[in-house]
C-alpha positions in Angstrom: -6.1 -10.4 -7.7 -6.3 -9.5 -11.4 -4.8 -11.4 -14.2 -1.7 -9.7 -15.6 -0.5 -8.5 -12.2 3.1 -7.2 -12.4 5.7 -9.2 -10.6 9.3 -8.0 -10.2 11.9 -10.8 -9.8 15.2 -9.7 -8.3 17.5 -12.6 -8.6 21.2 -12.7 -9.7 21.1 -16.3 -10.8 19.9 -15.8 -14.4 18.8 -19.4 -14.8 16.4 -19.1 -11.8 15.3 -15.7 -13.0 14.6 -17.0 -16.5 12.7 -20.0 -15.1 10.5 -17.7 -13.0 9.9 -15.4 -15.9 8.6 -18.2 -18.0 6.6 -20.0 -15.3 5.0 -16.8 -13.9 4.3 -15.5 -17.4 2.6 -18.8 -18.3 0.3 -18.3 -15.3 -0.8 -14.9 -16.6 1.6 -12.5 -14.7 3.6 -9.7 -16.3 7.2 -10.3 -15.2 10.3 -8.2 -15.2 13.6 -9.5 -14.0 16.6 -7.6 -12.6 19.9 -9.1 -11.5 21.5 -6.4 -9.3 20.3 -4.9 -6.1 20.8 -1.3 -7.2 18.9 -1.9 -10.4 16.0 -3.3 -8.3 15.3 0.1 -6.7 14.9 1.9 -10.1 12.8 -1.1 -11.4 10.5 -0.9 -8.5 9.8 2.8 -9.2 9.4 2.4 -13.0 7.6 -1.0 -13.1 5.3 -0.4 -10.1 5.0 -4.2 -9.3 2.1 -5.7 -7.5 4.6 -8.0 -5.7 8.3 -8.5 -5.5 10.3 -11.8 -5.4 13.5 -10.7 -3.8 16.7 -12.8 -3.4 18.8 -11.9 -0.4 22.3 -12.5 -1.8 22.7 -9.9 -4.6 25.5 -7.8 -6.0 25.4 -4.1 -5.5 22.9 -4.1 -2.6 21.5 -7.2 -0.9 17.9 -8.0 -0.5 17.7 -7.2 3.2 19.0 -3.7 2.5 16.4 -3.2 -0.4 13.6 -4.4 1.8 14.6 -2.1 4.7 14.8 0.9 2.3 11.4 0.1 0.9 9.7 -0.1 4.2 11.4 3.0 5.6 10.1 4.9 2.6 6.5 3.7 3.3 6.4 1.3 0.3 4.0 -1.5 1.2 4.4 -3.6 -1.9 4.2 -7.3 -0.9 7.7 -8.9 -0.8 8.6 -12.6 -0.8 12.2 -13.2 0.2 13.9 -15.9 -1.8 17.1 -17.4 -0.4 19.2 -20.4 0.4 19.4 -19.3 4.1 17.1 -21.5 6.2 17.9 -20.4 9.8 15.0 -19.4 11.8 16.8 -16.2 12.9 17.2 -15.1 9.3 13.5 -15.7 8.7 12.4 -13.8 11.8 14.7 -10.9 11.0 13.4 -10.5 7.5 9.7 -10.8 8.6 10.3 -8.2 11.3 11.9 -5.9 8.7 8.7 -6.1 6.7 8.9 -9.2 4.4 5.4 -10.7 3.7 6.7 -14.2 3.2 10.0 -16.2 3.0 10.8 -19.1 0.7 13.9 -21.2 0.9 15.8 -22.5 -2.1 15.3 -25.0 -3.6 11.6 -24.4 -4.1 8.7 -25.5 -6.2 7.3 -22.9 -8.6 3.7 -23.9 -7.7 4.4 -23.0 -4.1 5.9 -19.6 -5.0 2.8 -18.8 -7.2 0.5 -19.8 -4.4 2.4 -17.6 -1.9 2.4 -14.7 -4.4 -1.4 -14.9 -4.8 -1.8 -15.0 -1.1 0.3 -11.9 -0.3 -1.4 -10.0 -3.1 -4.9 -10.9 -1.9 -4.0 -9.6 1.6 -2.8 -6.3 0.1 -5.9 -5.7 -2.0 -8.6 -3.5 -0.5 -11.8 -5.3 0.5 -14.5 -3.8 -1.8 -17.3 -5.9 -0.3 -20.2 -4.1 1.3 -21.3 -5.3 4.7 -24.6 -4.5 6.4 -25.0 -6.6 9.5 -25.0 -10.2 8.3 -25.4 -9.2 4.6 -22.3 -9.2 2.4 -22.5 -7.8 -1.1 -19.5 -8.3 -3.4 -19.7 -5.9 -6.4 -16.7 -7.6 -8.2 -18.0 -11.1 -8.0 -21.6 -10.0 -8.2 -22.4 -12.3 -5.3 -24.5 -11.9 -2.1 -24.3 -13.8 1.2 -26.6 -13.5 4.2 -25.6 -15.0 7.5 -23.1 -17.2 5.5 -25.7 -18.4 3.0 -25.6 -17.5 -0.7 -28.5 -15.5 -2.0 -29.4 -15.9 -5.7 -30.4 -12.7 -7.4 -31.2 -11.6 -10.9 -29.0 -8.9 -12.5 -31.6 -6.2 -11.7 -32.1 -7.4 -8.2 -28.3 -7.4 -7.6 -27.9 -3.8 -9.0 -30.7 -2.5 -6.8 -29.3 -4.2 -3.7 -25.8 -3.0 -4.4 -27.0 0.5 -4.9 -28.9 0.5 -1.6 -26.0 -1.2 0.2 -23.5 1.3 -1.0 -25.7 4.1 0.4 -26.7 2.6 3.7 -28.2 3.9 5.9 -29.2 6.8 3.7 -32.4 6.9 1.7 -32.1 6.4 -2.0 -34.8 8.2 -4.0 -37.0 6.4 -6.5 -35.7 8.7 -9.3 -32.1 7.8 -8.4 -32.9 4.1 -8.5 -34.7 4.3 -11.8 -31.7 6.2 -13.3 -29.0 4.0 -11.8 -30.6 0.6 -12.2 -32.8 0.9 -15.3 -31.0 3.8 -17.0 -32.1 4.2 -20.6 -34.5 1.3 -20.6 -37.6 2.6 -22.4 -41.2 2.6 -21.0 -40.3 1.7 -17.5 -43.1 2.4 -15.0 -42.0 4.0 -11.7 -43.8 1.2 -9.8 -41.2 -1.2 -11.1 -39.0 -0.1 -8.2 -41.6 -1.3 -5.7 -41.9 -4.6 -7.5 -38.2 -5.2 -7.3 -38.0 -4.1 -3.7 -40.7 -6.7 -3.0 -38.6 -9.4 -4.8 -35.6 -8.5 -2.7 -37.5 -8.5 0.6 -38.8 -12.0 -0.1 -35.4 -13.3 -0.9 -33.7 -11.7 2.1 -36.4 -12.5 4.5 -35.9 -16.2 3.9 -33.0 -16.0 6.4 -33.6 -15.4 10.1 -31.1 -12.6 10.4 -32.0 -10.3 7.5 -31.3 -6.6 7.1 -34.2 -4.2 7.0 -35.2 -2.9 3.5 -37.3 0.1 4.5 -39.7 2.2 2.4 -39.7 5.9 3.2 -43.0 7.0 1.9 -42.8 9.7 -0.7 -39.0 9.6 -0.9 -37.5 6.2 -1.6 -35.9 3.2 0.1 -33.1 2.4 2.5 -31.2 -0.6 3.7 -30.3 -0.9 7.4 -28.6 -3.6 9.3 
């Protein structure tokens, strides 16, 4: 979840809305508040929030109607229902309608923030590359093999990520030189073989390693 994610707060109690605006803003979110159910629909379209905190009892159109309309239209934005209702039947009905979570008033802001982060993580696409027991995370620049962290240099990581993103296809030596070393001057083509050797040694320290294969005269491939 990225810092600055947009949160739409739909809450007719302006003191609660203001509190959430301040608290969520302090934690790095971009917040917009609306106080009427009908205004919420236009705000969702114009603001394009990453998540919505939606009160149920609203003037104009209640939160349950807003949620149902969103889900009927195919909008999958994460929604946390915020309400004084604490009956199990109310919670079940809203969750079955498409709510991602349900928080009963009074609530702690820290709990709301934690729930927001959780529903947004679930909605984000998984960009990690998986080849057998190998997991390459391009965003975190982290590698795990069979649950164990693998420490790589920046070049080693870039080489592994390139091979993993193209698995099981063969990546040519020229492509590797261009993508990993780029404009670096005076790079000998054999540098690729050297770094492939580094990767093999680090990956083969684990029992269940992927196969880093050399295709003679063409390039290299990574197979599970």
